Biopython code that builds the backbone (N, CA, C, O; Angstrom):
import numpy as np
from Bio.PDB.StructureBuilder import StructureBuilder

atoms = [
    (1, "MET", "N", (0.814, -1.153, -0.002)),
    (1, "MET", "CA", (-0.013, -0.003, 0.007)),
    (1, "MET", "C", (0.890, 1.262, -0.003)),
    (1, "MET", "O", (0.707, 2.161, -0.824)),
    (2, "LEU", "N", (1.855, 1.302, 0.920)),
    (2, "LEU", "CA", (2.613, 2.555, 0.983)),
    (2, "LEU", "C", (3.924, 2.393, 0.225)),
    (2, "LEU", "O", (4.823, 3.222, 0.361)),
    (3, "ASN", "N", (4.042, 1.328, -0.575)),
    (3, "ASN", "CA", (5.302, 1.133, -1.261)),
    (3, "ASN", "C", (5.554, 2.051, -2.427)),
    (3, "ASN", "O", (6.716, 2.215, -2.799)),
    (4, "ASN", "N", (4.594, 2.642, -3.011)),
    (4, "ASN", "CA", (4.741, 3.471, -4.203)),
    (4, "ASN", "C", (4.170, 4.838, -3.979)),
    (4, "ASN", "O", (3.406, 5.319, -4.816)),
    (5, "ILE", "N", (4.518, 5.524, -2.834)),
    (5, "ILE", "CA", (3.967, 6.859, -2.581)),
    (5, "ILE", "C", (4.694, 7.814, -3.561)),
    (5, "ILE", "O", (4.012, 8.505, -4.318)),
    (6, "GLY", "N", (5.989, 7.883, -3.582)),
    (6, "GLY", "CA", (6.741, 8.692, -4.492)),
    (6, "GLY", "C", (6.893, 10.123, -3.931)),
    (6, "GLY", "O", (6.400, 10.454, -2.852)),
    (7, "LEU", "N", (7.589, 10.935, -4.708)),
    (7, "LEU", "CA", (7.828, 12.343, -4.262)),
    (7, "LEU", "C", (6.521, 13.198, -4.224)),
    (7, "LEU", "O", (6.309, 13.956, -3.278)),
    (8, "PRO", "N", (5.681, 13.072, -5.223)),
    (8, "PRO", "CA", (4.438, 13.916, -5.201)),
    (8, "PRO", "C", (3.605, 13.520, -3.952)),
    (8, "PRO", "O", (3.039, 14.408, -3.314)),
    (9, "GLY", "N", (3.517, 12.304, -3.606)),
    (9, "GLY", "CA", (2.679, 11.866, -2.496)),
    (9, "GLY", "C", (3.289, 12.445, -1.132)),
    (9, "GLY", "O", (2.598, 12.961, -0.254)),
    (10, "LEU", "N", (4.611, 12.296, -1.078)),
    (10, "LEU", "CA", (5.275, 12.852, 0.188)),
    (10, "LEU", "C", (5.074, 14.357, 0.247)),
    (10, "LEU", "O", (4.763, 14.858, 1.328)),
    (11, "LEU", "N", (5.222, 15.093, -0.798)),
    (11, "LEU", "CA", (4.961, 16.489, -0.766)),
    (11, "LEU", "C", (3.518, 16.879, -0.366)),
    (11, "LEU", "O", (3.310, 17.834, 0.382)),
    (12, "LEU", "N", (2.545, 16.130, -0.872)),
    (12, "LEU", "CA", (1.207, 16.309, -0.492)),
    (12, "LEU", "C", (0.929, 16.127, 1.029)),
    (12, "LEU", "O", (0.237, 16.885, 1.708)),
    (13, "ILE", "N", (1.581, 14.992, 1.471)),
    (13, "ILE", "CA", (1.487, 14.737, 2.951)),
    (13, "ILE", "C", (2.032, 15.813, 3.799)),
    (13, "ILE", "O", (1.468, 16.186, 4.828)),
    (14, "ALA", "N", (3.270, 16.365, 3.303)),
    (14, "ALA", "CA", (3.926, 17.392, 4.007)),
    (14, "ALA", "C", (3.062, 18.679, 4.066)),
    (14, "ALA", "O", (3.001, 19.368, 5.084)),
    (15, "VAL", "N", (2.445, 18.946, 3.003)),
    (15, "VAL", "CA", (1.579, 20.221, 2.932)),
    (15, "VAL", "C", (0.384, 19.999, 3.777)),
    (15, "VAL", "O", (0.014, 20.940, 4.480)),
    (16, "VAL", "N", (-0.275, 18.874, 3.804)),
    (16, "VAL", "CA", (-1.404, 18.622, 4.637)),
    (16, "VAL", "C", (-1.039, 18.715, 6.142)),
    (16, "VAL", "O", (-1.794, 19.284, 6.931)),
    (17, "VAL", "N", (0.139, 18.144, 6.531)),
    (17, "VAL", "CA", (0.548, 18.275, 7.882)),
    (17, "VAL", "C", (0.847, 19.702, 8.252)),
    (17, "VAL", "O", (0.508, 20.144, 9.350)),
    (18, "LEU", "N", (1.459, 20.409, 7.382)),
    (18, "LEU", "CA", (1.793, 21.823, 7.675)),
    (18, "LEU", "C", (0.536, 22.666, 7.803)),
    (18, "LEU", "O", (0.529, 23.587, 8.619)),
    (19, "VAL", "N", (-0.520, 22.413, 7.057)),
    (19, "VAL", "CA", (-1.803, 23.088, 7.125)),
    (19, "VAL", "C", (-2.478, 22.730, 8.412)),
    (19, "VAL", "O", (-3.008, 23.630, 9.062)),
    (20, "LEU", "N", (-2.504, 21.459, 8.847)),
    (20, "LEU", "CA", (-3.192, 21.090, 10.103)),
    (20, "LEU", "C", (-2.499, 21.568, 11.213)),
    (20, "LEU", "O", (-3.157, 22.124, 12.093)),
    (21, "PHE", "N", (-1.193, 21.446, 11.347)),
    (21, "PHE", "CA", (-0.548, 21.784, 12.610)),
    (21, "PHE", "C", (0.095, 23.147, 12.708)),
    (21, "PHE", "O", (0.291, 23.638, 13.820)),
    (22, "GLY", "N", (0.434, 23.784, 11.600)),
    (22, "GLY", "CA", (1.028, 25.061, 11.567)),
    (22, "GLY", "C", (2.481, 25.039, 11.659)),
    (22, "GLY", "O", (3.013, 24.056, 12.176)),
    (23, "ARG", "N", (3.202, 26.024, 11.211)),
    (23, "ARG", "CA", (4.632, 26.010, 11.195)),
    (23, "ARG", "C", (5.251, 26.031, 12.614)),
    (23, "ARG", "O", (6.205, 25.303, 12.889)),
    (24, "GLY", "N", (4.698, 26.869, 13.499)),
    (24, "GLY", "CA", (5.218, 26.940, 14.824)),
    (24, "GLY", "C", (5.201, 25.642, 15.602)),
    (24, "GLY", "O", (6.180, 25.281, 16.256)),
    (25, "LYS", "N", (4.080, 24.945, 15.527)),
    (25, "LYS", "CA", (3.944, 23.633, 16.166)),
    (25, "LYS", "C", (4.847, 22.589, 15.662)),
    (25, "LYS", "O", (5.381, 21.778, 16.417)),
    (26, "ILE", "N", (5.019, 22.604, 14.394)),
    (26, "ILE", "CA", (5.919, 21.595, 13.718)),
    (26, "ILE", "C", (7.391, 21.906, 14.101)),
    (26, "ILE", "O", (8.147, 20.975, 14.381)),
    (27, "SER", "N", (7.803, 23.164, 14.119)),
    (27, "SER", "CA", (9.197, 23.545, 14.463)),
    (27, "SER", "C", (9.532, 23.172, 15.922)),
    (27, "SER", "O", (10.607, 22.665, 16.243)),
    (28, "SER", "N", (8.525, 23.462, 16.791)),
    (28, "SER", "CA", (8.757, 23.056, 18.194)),
    (28, "SER", "C", (8.842, 21.554, 18.427)),
    (28, "SER", "O", (9.606, 21.061, 19.257)),
    (29, "LEU", "N", (7.996, 20.833, 17.631)),
    (29, "LEU", "CA", (8.073, 19.380, 17.725)),
    (29, "LEU", "C", (9.306, 18.856, 17.184)),
    (29, "LEU", "O", (9.839, 17.888, 17.726)),
    (30, "MET", "N", (9.826, 19.426, 16.126)),
    (30, "MET", "CA", (11.127, 18.972, 15.596)),
    (30, "MET", "C", (12.262, 19.251, 16.628)),
    (30, "MET", "O", (13.190, 18.460, 16.790)),
    (31, "GLY", "N", (12.139, 20.400, 17.306)),
    (31, "GLY", "CA", (13.162, 20.728, 18.366)),
    (31, "GLY", "C", (13.155, 19.752, 19.447)),
    (31, "GLY", "O", (14.211, 19.403, 19.974)),
    (32, "GLU", "N", (11.971, 19.271, 19.824)),
    (32, "GLU", "CA", (11.905, 18.271, 20.861)),
    (32, "GLU", "C", (12.450, 16.882, 20.388)),
    (32, "GLU", "O", (13.052, 16.129, 21.153)),
    (33, "VAL", "N", (12.204, 16.597, 19.094)),
    (33, "VAL", "CA", (12.741, 15.329, 18.580)),
    (33, "VAL", "C", (14.211, 15.338, 18.521)),
    (33, "VAL", "O", (14.862, 14.325, 18.777)),
    (34, "GLY", "N", (14.793, 16.552, 18.163)),
    (34, "GLY", "CA", (16.232, 16.708, 18.234)),
    (34, "GLY", "C", (16.854, 16.563, 19.592)),
    (34, "GLY", "O", (17.916, 15.960, 19.747)),
    (35, "LYS", "N", (16.176, 17.129, 20.590)),
    (35, "LYS", "CA", (16.725, 16.967, 21.971)),
    (35, "LYS", "C", (16.597, 15.549, 22.412)),
    (35, "LYS", "O", (17.453, 15.074, 23.159)),
    (36, "GLY", "N", (15.579, 14.838, 21.995)),
    (36, "GLY", "CA", (15.463, 13.422, 22.286)),
    (36, "GLY", "C", (16.520, 12.624, 21.721)),
    (36, "GLY", "O", (17.103, 11.783, 22.405)),
    (37, "ILE", "N", (16.825, 12.854, 20.422)),
    (37, "ILE", "CA", (17.841, 12.149, 19.830)),
    (37, "ILE", "C", (19.243, 12.372, 20.366)),
    (37, "ILE", "O", (20.090, 11.479, 20.396)),
    (38, "THR", "N", (19.452, 13.690, 20.814)),
    (38, "THR", "CA", (20.763, 13.986, 21.419)),
    (38, "THR", "C", (20.866, 13.293, 22.821)),
    (38, "THR", "O", (21.917, 12.762, 23.180)),
    (39, "ALA", "N", (19.798, 13.315, 23.561)),
    (39, "ALA", "CA", (19.841, 12.564, 24.848)),
    (39, "ALA", "C", (20.037, 11.081, 24.647)),
    (39, "ALA", "O", (20.767, 10.463, 25.421)),
    (40, "PHE", "N", (19.433, 10.490, 23.665)),
    (40, "PHE", "CA", (19.555, 9.099, 23.425)),
    (40, "PHE", "C", (21.073, 8.717, 23.048)),
    (40, "PHE", "O", (21.647, 7.754, 23.557)),
    (41, "LYS", "N", (21.645, 9.549, 22.129)),
    (41, "LYS", "CA", (23.039, 9.333, 21.782)),
    (41, "LYS", "C", (23.928, 9.446, 23.023)),
    (41, "LYS", "O", (24.827, 8.632, 23.232)),
    (42, "LYS", "N", (23.650, 10.514, 23.877)),
    (42, "LYS", "CA", (24.504, 10.664, 25.060)),
    (42, "LYS", "C", (24.326, 9.469, 26.028)),
    (42, "LYS", "O", (25.295, 9.079, 26.680)),
    (43, "GLY", "N", (23.161, 8.902, 26.136)),
    (43, "GLY", "CA", (22.950, 7.730, 27.020)),
    (43, "GLY", "C", (23.703, 6.540, 26.454)),
    (43, "GLY", "O", (24.359, 5.811, 27.198)),
    (44, "VAL", "N", (23.619, 6.337, 25.178)),
    (44, "VAL", "CA", (24.299, 5.155, 24.574)),
    (44, "VAL", "C", (25.799, 5.329, 24.766)),
    (44, "VAL", "O", (26.483, 4.370, 25.123)),
    (45, "SER", "N", (26.322, 6.516, 24.540)),
    (45, "SER", "CA", (27.783, 6.778, 24.710)),
    (45, "SER", "C", (28.141, 6.513, 26.154)),
    (45, "SER", "O", (29.127, 5.815, 26.391)),
    (46, "ASP", "N", (27.418, 7.015, 27.134)),
    (46, "ASP", "CA", (27.679, 6.831, 28.550)),
    (46, "ASP", "C", (27.666, 5.324, 28.920)),
    (46, "ASP", "O", (28.547, 4.856, 29.642)),
    (47, "GLY", "N", (26.696, 4.600, 28.436)),
    (47, "GLY", "CA", (26.573, 3.202, 28.678)),
    (47, "GLY", "C", (27.806, 2.447, 28.103)),
    (47, "GLY", "O", (28.341, 1.536, 28.735)),
    (48, "THR", "N", (28.215, 2.838, 26.941)),
    (48, "THR", "CA", (29.272, 2.120, 26.233)),
    (48, "THR", "C", (30.598, 2.440, 27.066)),
    (48, "THR", "O", (31.415, 1.546, 27.288)),
    (49, "LYS", "N", (30.767, 3.648, 27.485)),
    (49, "LYS", "CA", (31.954, 4.075, 28.228)),
    (49, "LYS", "C", (31.948, 3.334, 29.578)),
    (49, "LYS", "O", (33.013, 2.915, 30.033)),
    (50, "GLU", "N", (30.827, 3.162, 30.211)),
    (50, "GLU", "CA", (30.698, 2.526, 31.473)),
    (50, "GLU", "C", (31.082, 1.032, 31.330)),
    (50, "GLU", "O", (31.796, 0.504, 32.182)),
    (51, "LEU", "N", (30.599, 0.325, 30.227)),
    (51, "LEU", "CA", (30.966, -0.996, 30.003)),
    (51, "LEU", "C", (32.424, -1.208, 29.669)),
    (51, "LEU", "O", (32.985, -2.231, 30.063)),
    (52, "GLU", "N", (33.046, -0.329, 28.989)),
    (52, "GLU", "CA", (34.388, -0.375, 28.608)),
    (52, "GLU", "C", (35.319, -0.161, 29.890)),
    (52, "GLU", "O", (36.369, -0.791, 30.015)),
    (53, "ASP", "N", (34.878, 0.756, 30.825)),
    (53, "ASP", "CA", (35.597, 0.954, 32.012)),
    (53, "ASP", "C", (35.610, -0.343, 32.887)),
    (53, "ASP", "O", (36.616, -0.748, 33.469)),
    (54, "ALA", "N", (34.405, -0.941, 32.916)),
    (54, "ALA", "CA", (34.252, -2.114, 33.758)),
    (54, "ALA", "C", (35.132, -3.264, 33.152)),
    (54, "ALA", "O", (35.724, -4.045, 33.897)),
    (55, "GLN", "N", (35.204, -3.349, 31.815)),
    (55, "GLN", "CA", (36.019, -4.430, 31.175)),
    (55, "GLN", "C", (37.499, -4.085, 31.430)),
    (55, "GLN", "O", (38.305, -5.001, 31.594)),
    (56, "ALA", "N", (37.872, -2.839, 31.468)),
    (56, "ALA", "CA", (39.277, -2.445, 31.717)),
    (56, "ALA", "C", (39.676, -2.768, 33.124)),
    (56, "ALA", "O", (40.801, -3.201, 33.375)),
    (57, "ASP", "N", (38.720, -2.553, 34.091)),
    (57, "ASP", "CA", (38.984, -2.889, 35.426)),
    (57, "ASP", "C", (39.281, -4.341, 35.663)),
    (57, "ASP", "O", (40.195, -4.725, 36.393)),
    (58, "GLU", "N", (38.474, -5.116, 35.017)),
    (58, "GLU", "CA", (38.593, -6.637, 35.137)),
    (58, "GLU", "C", (39.885, -7.104, 34.468)),
    (58, "GLU", "O", (40.518, -8.037, 34.962)),
    (59, "ALA", "N", (40.300, -6.472, 33.338)),
    (59, "ALA", "CA", (41.476, -6.877, 32.625)),
    (59, "ALA", "C", (42.809, -6.386, 33.355)),
    (59, "ALA", "O", (43.902, -6.899, 33.114)),
    (60, "ARG", "N", (42.634, -5.406, 34.216)),
    (60, "ARG", "CA", (43.874, -4.777, 34.848)),
    (60, "ARG", "C", (44.503, -5.834, 35.775)),
    (60, "ARG", "O", (45.721, -6.008, 35.724)),
    (61, "ASP", "N", (43.756, -6.530, 36.598)),
    (61, "ASP", "CA", (44.266, -7.319, 37.634)),
    (61, "ASP", "C", (44.113, -8.813, 37.304)),
    (61, "ASP", "O", (43.306, -9.515, 37.912)),
    (62, "VAL", "N", (44.912, -9.284, 36.319)),
    (62, "VAL", "CA", (44.815, -10.708, 35.904)),
    (62, "VAL", "C", (46.086, -11.490, 36.361)),
    (62, "VAL", "O", (46.143, -12.708, 36.191)),
    (63, "THR", "N", (47.066, -10.822, 36.918)),
    (63, "THR", "CA", (48.285, -11.591, 37.325)),
    (63, "THR", "C", (48.052, -12.237, 38.673)),
    (63, "THR", "O", (47.518, -11.595, 39.578)),
    (64, "PRO", "N", (48.433, -13.469, 38.828)),
    (64, "PRO", "CA", (48.246, -14.154, 40.155)),
    (64, "PRO", "C", (49.220, -13.460, 41.198)),
    (64, "PRO", "O", (50.274, -12.910, 40.880)),
    (65, "GLU", "N", (48.735, -13.559, 42.446)),
    (65, "GLU", "CA", (49.551, -13.054, 43.557)),
    (65, "GLU", "C", (50.727, -14.001, 43.822)),
    (65, "GLU", "O", (50.559, -15.219, 43.784)),
    (66, "GLU", "N", (51.904, -13.453, 44.088)),
    (66, "GLU", "CA", (53.096, -14.298, 44.375)),
    (66, "GLU", "C", (53.123, -14.410, 45.911)),
    (66, "GLU", "O", (52.994, -13.418, 46.627)),
    (67, "LYS", "N", (53.292, -15.621, 46.375)),
    (67, "LYS", "CA", (53.414, -15.808, 47.849)),
    (67, "LYS", "C", (54.898, -15.766, 48.250)),
    (67, "LYS", "O", (55.780, -16.159, 47.486)),
    (68, "ASP", "N", (55.121, -15.312, 49.387)),
    (68, "ASP", "CA", (56.551, -15.243, 49.924)),
    (68, "ASP", "C", (56.928, -16.617, 50.323)),
    (68, "ASP", "O", (56.219, -17.303, 51.059)),
    (69, "LYS", "N", (58.098, -17.022, 49.806)),
    (69, "LYS", "CA", (58.733, -18.361, 50.158)),
    (69, "LYS", "C", (59.728, -18.147, 51.140)),
    (69, "LYS", "O", (60.848, -17.749, 50.818)),
    (70, "ALA", "N", (59.381, -18.402, 52.420)),
    (70, "ALA", "CA", (60.362, -18.221, 53.499)),
    (70, "ALA", "C", (60.553, -19.420, 54.349)),
    (70, "ALA", "O", (61.350, -19.391, 55.287)),
]
sb = StructureBuilder()
sb.init_structure("model")
sb.init_model(0)
sb.init_chain("A")
sb.init_seg("    ")
for serial, (resi, resn, name, xyz) in enumerate(atoms, 1):
    if name == "N":
        sb.init_residue(resn, " ", resi, " ")
    sb.init_atom(name, np.array(xyz, "f"), 0.0, 1.0, " ", f" {name:<3s}", serial, name[0])
structure = sb.get_structure()
């Protein structure tokens, strides 16, 4: 059904959305979407960094302890 919309169909949909919601509402909505994407990317980056730090801590102490032979 939606496989063959094409450029004219997308333009028509864009015009209808613009008429229904208005330019101000759409620009504020896109600003919120942008903030959400930025927050998501920051969360993914922080999570990746946290996992890498945990793996680095585990890899740091792999040598066995030497016991004193007295």
